[in-house]
C-alpha positions as MATLAB code, in Angstrom:
seq = 'XXXXXXXXXXXXXXXXXXXXXXXXXXXXXXXXXXXXXXXXXXXXXXXXXXXXXXXXXXXXXXXXXXXXXXXXXXXXXXXXXXXXXXXXXXXXXXXXXXXXXXXXXXXXXXXXXXXXXXXXXXXXXXXXXXXXXXXXXXXXXXXXXXXXXXXXXXXXXXXXXXXXXXXXXXXXXXXXXXXXXXXXXXXXXXXXXXXXXXXXXXXXXXXXXXXXXXXXXXXXXXXXXXXXXXXXXXXXXXXXXXXXXXXXXXXXXXXXXXXXXXXXXXXXXXXXXXXXXXXXXXXXXXXXXXXXXXXXXXXXXXXXXXXXXXXXXXXXXXXXXXXXXXXXXXXXXXXXXXXXXXXXXXXXXXXXXXXXXXXXXXXXXXXXXXXXXXXXXXXXXXXXXXXXXXXXXXXXXXXXXXXXXXXXXXXXXXXXXXXXXXXXXXXXXXXXXXXXXXXXXXXXXXXXXXXXXXXXXXXXXXXXXXXXXXXXXXXXXXXXXXXXXXXXXXXXXXXXXXXXXXXXXXXXXXXXXXXXXXXXXXXXXXXXXXXXXXXXXXXXXXXXX';
ca = [
       7.053    3.888  -52.064;
       8.329    0.828  -50.205;
      10.865    2.830  -48.220;
       8.211    5.414  -47.358;
       6.075    2.648  -45.891;
       9.037    1.544  -43.773;
       9.312    5.023  -42.261;
       5.603    4.873  -41.478;
       6.251    1.522  -39.763;
       9.009    3.132  -37.697;
       6.686    5.989  -36.690;
       4.001    3.488  -35.633;
       6.467    1.641  -33.398;
       7.640    4.892  -31.806;
       4.049    5.932  -31.153;
       3.409    2.521  -29.620;
       6.431    2.967  -27.378;
       5.058    6.319  -26.174;
       1.659    4.757  -25.473;
       3.273    1.951  -23.482;
       5.357    4.487  -21.543;
       2.121    6.167  -20.422;
       0.568    2.812  -19.507;
       3.630    1.727  -17.542;
       3.859    5.086  -15.739;
       0.810    4.062  -13.690;
       2.684    1.125  -12.197;
       5.829    3.194  -11.754;
       3.750    5.714   -9.796;
       2.262    2.943   -7.627;
       5.834    1.847   -6.818;
       6.548    5.466   -5.791;
       9.068    6.024   -8.633;
      11.489    3.607   -6.999;
      13.245    2.122  -10.017;
      14.536   -1.018   -8.302;
      11.093   -1.980   -7.010;
       9.452   -1.197  -10.328;
      11.966   -3.184  -12.396;
      11.648   -6.143  -10.011;
       7.886   -6.009  -10.541;
       8.318   -5.908  -14.326;
      10.780   -8.808  -14.231;
       8.601  -10.955  -11.982;
       6.304  -11.935  -14.877;
       7.510  -12.555  -18.425;
       4.200  -11.232  -19.786;
       5.154   -7.809  -18.471;
       8.448   -8.023  -20.353;
       6.982   -9.565  -23.516;
       3.272   -8.711  -23.782;
       1.514  -11.506  -25.640;
      -0.364   -9.542  -28.303;
       2.543   -7.312  -29.424;
       4.838  -10.343  -29.504;
       2.383  -12.410  -31.566;
       1.691   -9.539  -33.989;
       5.398   -8.883  -34.441;
       6.275  -12.526  -35.143;
       3.298  -13.040  -37.456;
       4.178   -9.897  -39.360;
       7.733  -11.090  -39.896;
       6.624  -14.498  -41.131;
       3.993  -13.155  -43.527;
       6.303  -10.459  -44.840;
       8.990  -13.057  -45.545;
       6.540  -15.046  -47.669;
       5.238  -12.082  -49.672;
       6.718  -10.135  -52.554;
       6.745   -6.577  -53.945;
       5.553   -3.858  -51.591;
       3.247   -6.274  -49.775;
       5.843   -7.139  -47.074;
       6.064   -3.499  -46.019;
       2.265   -3.214  -45.877;
       2.120   -6.388  -43.791;
       4.730   -4.963  -41.391;
       2.748   -1.728  -41.087;
      -0.423   -3.676  -40.280;
       1.333   -5.891  -37.726;
       2.896   -2.821  -36.100;
      -0.527   -1.208  -35.778;
      -1.928   -4.343  -34.150;
       1.062   -4.641  -31.804;
       0.912   -0.982  -30.749;
      -2.862   -0.636  -30.335;
      -3.976    0.179  -26.760;
      -4.333   -2.888  -24.558;
      -6.835   -3.575  -21.810;
      -4.947   -4.171  -18.563;
      -7.815   -5.615  -16.587;
      -9.365   -4.026  -13.526;
      -7.928   -0.560  -12.826;
      -8.266    0.409   -9.173;
      -5.811    3.294   -9.169;
      -5.514    5.217  -12.440;
      -2.465    7.275  -13.298;
      -2.548   10.645  -11.540;
      -1.137   13.265  -13.883;
       0.869   15.208  -11.328;
       3.482   17.732  -12.386;
       6.165   15.143  -11.644;
       4.503   12.524  -13.847;
       4.228   15.002  -16.693;
       7.937   15.803  -16.447;
       8.734   12.097  -16.285;
       6.634   11.306  -19.356;
       8.247   14.081  -21.396;
      11.732   12.897  -20.400;
      10.954    9.230  -21.129;
       9.350   10.087  -24.474;
      12.362   12.205  -25.383;
      14.821    9.418  -24.555;
      12.793    6.894  -26.554;
      12.693    9.339  -29.467;
      16.492    9.613  -29.340;
      16.688    5.824  -29.390;
      14.336    5.860  -32.380;
      16.556    8.429  -34.099;
      19.565    6.187  -33.527;
      17.591    3.352  -35.116;
      16.714    5.570  -38.084;
      20.364    6.548  -38.587;
      21.359    2.874  -38.511;
      18.734    2.067  -41.141;
      19.908    4.964  -43.289;
      23.430    3.588  -43.167;
      22.114    0.212  -44.279;
      20.233    1.903  -47.074;
      23.315    3.850  -48.132;
      25.233    0.593  -48.236;
      22.689   -0.688  -50.791;
      21.347   -3.358  -48.468;
      18.309   -5.150  -49.916;
      14.916   -3.802  -48.885;
      14.026   -6.947  -46.877;
      17.029   -6.287  -44.617;
      15.825   -2.730  -44.027;
      12.331   -4.029  -43.268;
      13.600   -6.521  -40.706;
      15.873   -3.917  -39.114;
      13.077   -1.374  -38.694;
      10.560   -3.981  -37.532;
      12.981   -5.482  -35.001;
      14.206   -2.107  -33.784;
      10.682   -0.763  -33.464;
       9.618   -3.771  -31.409;
      12.624   -3.220  -29.145;
      11.563    0.428  -28.697;
       8.127   -0.762  -27.591;
       9.373   -3.417  -25.176;
      11.897   -1.039  -23.626;
       9.198    1.343  -22.337;
      10.033    0.467  -18.689;
      13.678    1.281  -19.416;
      12.746    4.649  -20.940;
      10.739    5.449  -17.795;
      13.625    4.568  -15.493;
      16.068    6.540  -17.644;
      13.666    9.491  -17.719;
      13.404    9.383  -13.946;
      17.195    9.312  -13.615;
      17.489   12.263  -16.002;
      14.998   14.276  -13.957;
      16.562   13.423  -10.598;
      18.570   16.654  -10.211;
      15.448   18.726  -10.859;
      13.295   16.523   -8.613;
      15.906   16.678   -5.842;
      15.979   20.484   -6.072;
      12.177   20.679   -5.959;
      12.106   18.208   -3.062;
      14.600   20.287   -1.066;
      12.598   23.434   -1.692;
       9.370   21.711   -0.684;
      10.895   20.261    2.477;
      12.375   23.644    3.411;
       8.952   25.256    3.109;
       7.407   22.560    5.327;
      10.172   22.897    7.924;
       9.737   26.674    7.964;
       5.996   26.298    8.550;
       6.561   23.936   11.481;
       9.230   26.247   12.909;
       6.744   29.106   12.838;
       3.880   27.151   14.398;
       6.046   25.141   16.838;
       3.471   22.446   17.632;
       4.197   19.523   19.900;
       4.872   16.629   17.527;
       3.721   13.054   18.064;
       5.263   10.461   15.760;
       3.481    7.167   15.149;
       4.988    4.167   13.400;
       4.578    0.414   13.259;
       4.100   -2.366   10.760;
       0.346   -1.860   11.025;
      -2.119    0.138   13.089;
      -0.485    3.493   12.330;
      -3.334    5.205   10.517;
      -6.014    3.878   12.856;
      -4.095    4.924   15.973;
      -3.379    8.335   14.453;
      -7.035    8.922   13.690;
      -8.194    7.758   17.133;
      -5.584    9.903   18.881;
      -6.527   12.991   16.886;
     -10.176   12.584   17.890;
      -9.296   12.105   21.550;
      -6.792   14.957   21.820;
      -9.163   17.349   20.068;
     -11.100   17.446   23.354;
      -8.455   19.854   24.665;
      -5.941   20.716   21.926;
      -6.139   22.014   18.401;
      -4.786   18.853   16.811;
      -3.699   18.275   13.229;
      -2.780   14.844   11.846;
      -1.294   13.991    8.482;
      -4.329   12.944    6.411;
      -5.290    9.447    5.272;
      -2.138    7.359    4.813;
       0.236   10.247    4.098;
       3.196    8.680    5.848;
       6.171    9.302    3.552;
       8.566   12.231    3.737;
       7.037   13.951    0.719;
       3.479   13.041    1.699;
       3.888   14.630    5.130;
       5.558   17.731    3.678;
       2.686   18.013    1.191;
       0.201   17.919    4.072;
       2.119   20.594    5.981;
       2.470   22.918    3.001;
      -1.129   22.433    1.934;
      -2.966   22.417    5.267;
      -0.811   24.152    7.878;
       0.843   26.964    5.927;
      -2.338   29.065    6.233;
      -3.467   27.770    9.626;
      -1.189   28.447   12.587;
      -3.500   27.157   15.330;
      -2.130   23.623   15.580;
      -0.903   22.854   19.084;
      -0.247   19.183   18.346;
       0.869   17.681   15.052;
       0.532   13.907   14.671;
       2.968   12.589   12.081;
       2.372    9.075   10.773;
       5.701    7.576    9.698;
       5.912    4.697    7.234;
       8.976    2.992    5.796;
      10.028    0.439    3.213;
      13.744    0.573    4.057;
      15.908    1.582    6.988;
      16.567    5.302    7.215;
      13.177    6.519    5.972;
      11.714    7.139    9.431;
      14.866    8.946   10.555;
      14.499   11.306    7.578;
      10.848   11.959    8.434;
      11.884   12.717   12.008;
      14.314   15.341   10.713;
      11.367   17.136    9.136;
       8.945   16.521   12.033;
      11.142   16.101   15.144;
       8.983   14.167   17.605;
       8.407   14.947   21.258;
       6.414   11.729   21.705;
       6.921    8.489   19.778;
       4.354    5.682   19.547;
       5.181    2.166   18.280;
       2.089    0.126   17.398;
       3.426   -3.201   16.081;
       6.450   -4.880   14.551;
       5.394   -7.605   12.137;
       5.893   -9.096    8.685;
       4.121   -6.336    6.740;
       6.501   -5.386    3.850;
       8.839   -8.132    5.029;
       9.947   -8.899    1.472;
      11.331   -5.370    1.265;
      13.029   -5.334    4.675;
      14.397   -8.869    4.463;
      13.943   -9.757    8.140;
      11.843   -8.844   11.160;
      14.993   -7.625   12.876;
      15.426   -5.090   10.071;
      11.798   -4.055   10.561;
      12.477   -3.544   14.276;
      15.543   -1.418   13.552;
      13.620    0.712   11.080;
      10.759    1.363   13.529;
      13.162    2.090   16.391;
      14.475    5.070   14.419;
      11.476    7.003   15.760;
      12.541    6.312   19.349;
      16.190    7.071   18.634;
      15.181   10.486   17.271;
      13.315   11.460   20.444;
      14.992   14.023   22.709;
      16.223   12.783   26.065;
      13.250   14.516   27.674;
      10.834   12.942   25.194;
       8.301   10.178   25.783;
       7.999    6.805   24.079;
       4.760    4.792   24.120;
       5.115    1.064   23.437;
       2.828   -1.900   22.738;
       4.320   -4.338   25.248;
       2.547   -7.352   23.745;
       4.929   -7.395   20.781;
       8.215   -9.209   21.462;
      10.241   -6.952   19.161;
       8.837   -3.851   20.833;
       9.783   -5.249   24.247;
      13.353   -5.262   22.962;
      12.975   -1.559   22.257;
      11.729   -0.938   25.798;
      14.742   -2.822   27.171;
      17.113   -0.437   25.391;
      16.203    2.072   28.089;
      15.686    5.186   25.974;
      14.240    7.675   26.610;
      13.835    7.861   30.364;
      10.072    8.408   30.053;
       8.675    5.160   28.625;
       5.011    4.167   28.745;
       3.871    0.621   28.027;
       0.444   -0.885   27.326;
      -0.844   -4.450   27.186;
      -4.080   -6.281   26.478;
      -2.638   -9.777   26.900;
      -1.200   -9.787   30.433;
      -3.049  -10.487   33.649;
      -3.199   -7.769   36.283;
      -0.519   -9.525   38.330;
       1.752   -9.931   35.316;
       1.234   -6.281   34.375;
       2.312   -5.152   37.848;
       5.379   -7.407   37.795;
       6.374   -6.154   34.329;
       5.913   -2.493   35.206;
       3.168   -1.980   32.618;
       1.513    1.439   32.685;
      -1.854    0.643   31.074;
      -3.691   -2.674   30.960;
      -6.726   -3.603   28.909;
      -8.775   -6.377   30.513;
     -12.279   -7.885   30.477;
     -12.363   -7.441   26.703;
     -15.764   -8.100   25.178;
     -16.823   -7.758   21.577;
     -20.130   -7.855   19.747;
     -21.301   -6.564   16.402;
     -22.124   -3.319   18.223;
     -18.460   -2.751   19.080;
     -15.833   -3.284   21.777;
     -15.833   -2.849   25.526;
     -12.991   -3.338   28.001;
     -11.537   -2.037   31.226;
      -8.519    0.277   30.978;
      -6.441    0.321   34.158;
      -3.630    2.731   34.959;
      -1.441    0.329   36.935;
       0.720    2.905   38.818;
      -2.318    4.678   40.303;
      -4.839    1.844   40.225;
      -7.302    4.107   38.399;
      -9.553    2.308   35.914;
     -12.362    3.110   33.517;
     -14.878    1.175   31.451;
     -14.270    1.762   27.761;
     -17.013    1.361   25.186;
     -16.670    2.019   21.470;
     -18.382    1.247   18.174;
     -14.996    0.233   16.767;
     -14.695   -3.470   15.870;
     -11.694   -5.797   16.040;
      -9.899   -6.876   19.214;
      -6.566   -5.710   17.800;
      -7.938   -2.172   18.184;
      -7.827   -2.547   21.973;
      -4.031   -2.169   21.689;
      -4.418    0.887   19.456;
      -6.862    2.463   21.898;
      -4.607    1.762   24.885;
      -1.743    3.538   23.120;
      -4.035    6.520   22.613;
      -5.223    6.444   26.219;
      -1.649    6.347   27.518;
      -0.625    9.272   25.316;
      -3.670   11.427   26.052;
      -3.431   10.804   29.806;
       0.257   11.692   29.703;
      -0.668   14.982   28.012;
      -3.028   15.832   30.849;
      -6.470   14.780   29.612;
      -8.720   13.470   32.387;
      -9.634    9.826   31.992;
     -13.327   10.765   31.940;
     -12.770   12.984   28.885;
     -10.822   10.229   27.162;
     -13.624    7.730   27.809;
     -16.192   10.130   26.377;
     -14.174   10.749   23.186;
     -13.572    7.022   22.644;
     -17.302    6.372   22.883;
     -17.769    8.669   19.865;
     -15.087    7.058   17.693;
     -15.868    5.357   14.408;
     -13.593    3.051   12.420;
     -11.008    4.521   10.091;
     -11.937    4.330    6.415;
     -11.957    0.768    5.017;
     -10.693   -0.625    8.315;
     -13.370   -3.019    9.525;
     -16.182   -0.555    8.859;
     -19.660   -2.008    9.305;
     -22.462   -0.782    7.063;
     -25.831   -2.150    6.008;
     -27.049   -1.925    2.432;
     -30.569   -0.917    1.415;
     -31.135   -4.596    0.649;
     -30.391   -5.627    4.234;
     -26.914   -7.093    3.635;
     -24.242   -6.293    6.228;
     -20.878   -5.282    4.767;
     -17.692   -5.435    6.827;
     -15.223   -3.328    4.871;
     -11.667   -4.223    5.878;
     -10.293   -3.692    2.398;
      -7.531   -1.195    3.138;
      -4.917   -3.776    4.073;
      -4.472   -7.072    5.878;
      -1.850   -8.532    8.164;
      -1.615  -11.729   10.229;
      -3.056  -10.044   13.331;
      -5.856   -8.042   11.764;
      -7.210  -10.992    9.761;
      -7.811  -12.907   12.990;
      -9.871  -10.011   14.361;
     -11.746   -9.450   11.106;
     -12.698  -13.099   10.675;
     -13.813  -13.274   14.294;
     -16.145  -10.332   13.612;
     -17.528  -12.068   10.517;
     -18.082  -15.220   12.569;
     -20.198  -13.272   15.074;
     -22.799  -12.610   12.395;
     -25.390  -15.316   12.944;
     -28.364  -13.934   11.034;
     -27.557  -15.510    7.668;
     -24.767  -16.475    5.282;
     -21.250  -15.202    5.972;
     -19.229  -14.504    2.834;
     -15.511  -13.731    2.752;
     -14.040  -12.003   -0.320;
     -10.248  -11.720   -0.217;
      -7.081  -11.745   -2.330;
      -5.052  -12.702    0.747;
      -1.973  -11.012    2.150;
       1.091   -9.812    0.247;
       4.633   -8.559    0.882;
       5.175  -11.029    3.729;
       8.319  -12.468    2.182;
       9.132  -16.046    3.119;
       6.200  -16.090    5.566;
       3.577  -15.261    2.951;
       2.497  -18.752    1.901;
       2.240  -20.031    5.455;
       0.347  -16.987    6.710;
      -2.083  -17.219    3.799;
      -2.529  -20.946    4.483;
      -3.449  -20.057    8.081;
      -5.851  -17.470    6.698;
      -7.545  -20.255    4.733;
      -7.979  -22.368    7.875;
      -9.433  -19.414    9.806;
     -11.714  -18.515    6.900;
     -13.131  -22.023    6.804;
     -14.114  -21.696   10.462;
     -15.648  -18.214   10.170;
     -17.359  -18.119    6.765;
     -20.115  -20.094    5.093;
     -18.950  -19.027    1.608;
     -15.572  -17.852    0.303;
     -14.581  -15.961   -2.832;
     -10.844  -15.831   -3.521;
      -9.582  -13.084   -5.835;
      -6.619  -14.096   -7.999;
      -5.827  -17.725   -8.779;
      -2.066  -17.688   -8.254;
      -2.171  -15.203   -5.376;
      -4.694  -17.224   -3.332;
      -3.315  -20.727   -3.957;
      -1.984  -20.962   -0.386;
      -5.336  -19.840    1.055;
      -7.055  -22.528   -0.992;
      -4.677  -25.148    0.424;
      -5.584  -24.024    3.917;
      -9.310  -24.264    3.169;
      -8.901  -27.727    1.638;
      -7.096  -28.941    4.758;
     -10.406  -28.509    6.622;
     -13.844  -30.031    6.143;
     -15.126  -26.906    4.375;
     -17.426  -27.701    1.444;
     -15.387  -27.156   -1.785;
     -18.571  -26.192   -3.633;
     -18.806  -23.088   -1.442;
     -15.416  -21.745   -2.579;
     -15.208  -19.619   -5.708;
     -11.960  -18.411   -7.313;
     -12.254  -15.343   -9.544;
      -9.792  -13.095  -11.349;
     -10.946   -9.640  -10.222;
     -12.573   -7.943   -7.269;
     -15.441   -6.883   -9.546;
     -16.214  -10.539  -10.236;
     -16.270  -11.162   -6.488;
     -18.602   -8.211   -5.902;
     -20.881   -9.397   -8.713;
     -20.992  -12.858   -7.119;
     -22.092  -11.520   -3.743;
     -24.741   -9.301   -5.332;
     -26.186  -12.299   -7.157;
     -26.149  -14.733   -4.252;
     -26.563  -12.839   -0.948;
     -29.900  -11.720    0.432;
     -31.226   -9.704    3.368;
     -29.734  -10.930    6.643;
     -26.485  -12.128    5.055;
     -23.044  -10.576    5.599;
     -19.897  -10.109    3.526;
     -16.371   -9.289    4.653;
     -14.084   -7.592    2.142;
     -10.649   -8.492    3.492;
      -7.805   -6.591    1.818;
      -7.664   -5.145   -1.672;
      -4.407   -5.388   -3.590;
      -2.907   -2.597   -5.693;
      -2.838   -2.873   -9.479;
       0.724   -4.182   -9.404;
      -0.719   -7.440   -8.034;
];
């Protein structure tokens, strides 16, 4: 009877390991199945390595079992295993696990590997039993081994992913071949867009503008990886051969990624929006970021066209490299005289902003032609994005009057400084998609323009800025103190630098709240704000944070 209970204990631990594999797969998926990134995330917090409840249940079970006699120790171990392996609440879930075909294959492989490890444990216990080891030794062996099975769930996932790599690589090649064949059949003109930030917004604006003359398709949402773009092509373009222009948004976490995307979608025109510290902790240095973004330009044909944001120092280095021959530059920071001296193609000047949107003058320096631009889009940083679109559309032959008309109809990209008003009369500025050192300045300026009531900022701050993160978040705190009347910080450890920045000003400490989840922040605003007030949601971190 006692040995039978031990096998039940072993089965409980294996089931717990499988449950934890499923729970951890969500984070592995968020990290895009990149084992190094995922394991670094797991290792960054000891609670992810040794979850508190399973650890406490395991230790308590061992201690109680050691003090008991008869079959009671085995029953105690079974109970402690059940407590340790029971499903755990992981807090606010913003992005649940998507059960794609790949995830299903990964889960089966990881479960199979963990089962083999469990079998090895069982064989070891059987050998101990055959050697007439006392029952307490068998109990400890099974309990310890089962706990190790549970804790090693991240390892089983990584091993399962490695096991499935040949199959995944074969499926990836087949998928990429299908996408390449579709593009070869349609033969659209391809515009590549990359940058540390501003990619998706610029892509969406450009698609709207070019649709005035061309049948234009853009990779949807933030589909900016090799597989994401191929998915979009296979899903959307394989049955629609009308696309004259394909806009390919190109993201990267390491050098070489953009070059691989360019092999699938060889660009005729390349647009560089910004080079900044977004994902700096992954690239290591801004120079590495610059090199990664320049891959788009390097992949252009000699007869291709590059469109650059001149206001960024790293992008000016790209312009100076002299490739390709056709290079267009835009600026919103230079004076007219400086723009002429620097050979700028498009200048944005007389920039004005209100809660109704942006207005500025766009001047084509070589011809002296200018136009008054008006748009409902908020955020001064979007002037640069719009100038890049204007330069590209004008180069493709759209009259400036048509471009002006299309810009007037633009609306913000989803969760990128969108302005809406609730039924209760509260203005919401939704800038929750992401945040970077430039965009936060624009967003907080917009919040500061609201003068009809309280101005609340809800933010978890900025992430993935490497060594610059604390200082940039401290600056965010200083800016927030000047723009907001109330501040809710989401995440105590994450927002510590922002809090230091706020405390360095004269901002009333009683008007700063620190909460653990975004839901708590939303609940706070719903309890305290009234008609005429405004709230800015600035950034929203993934579940891995």
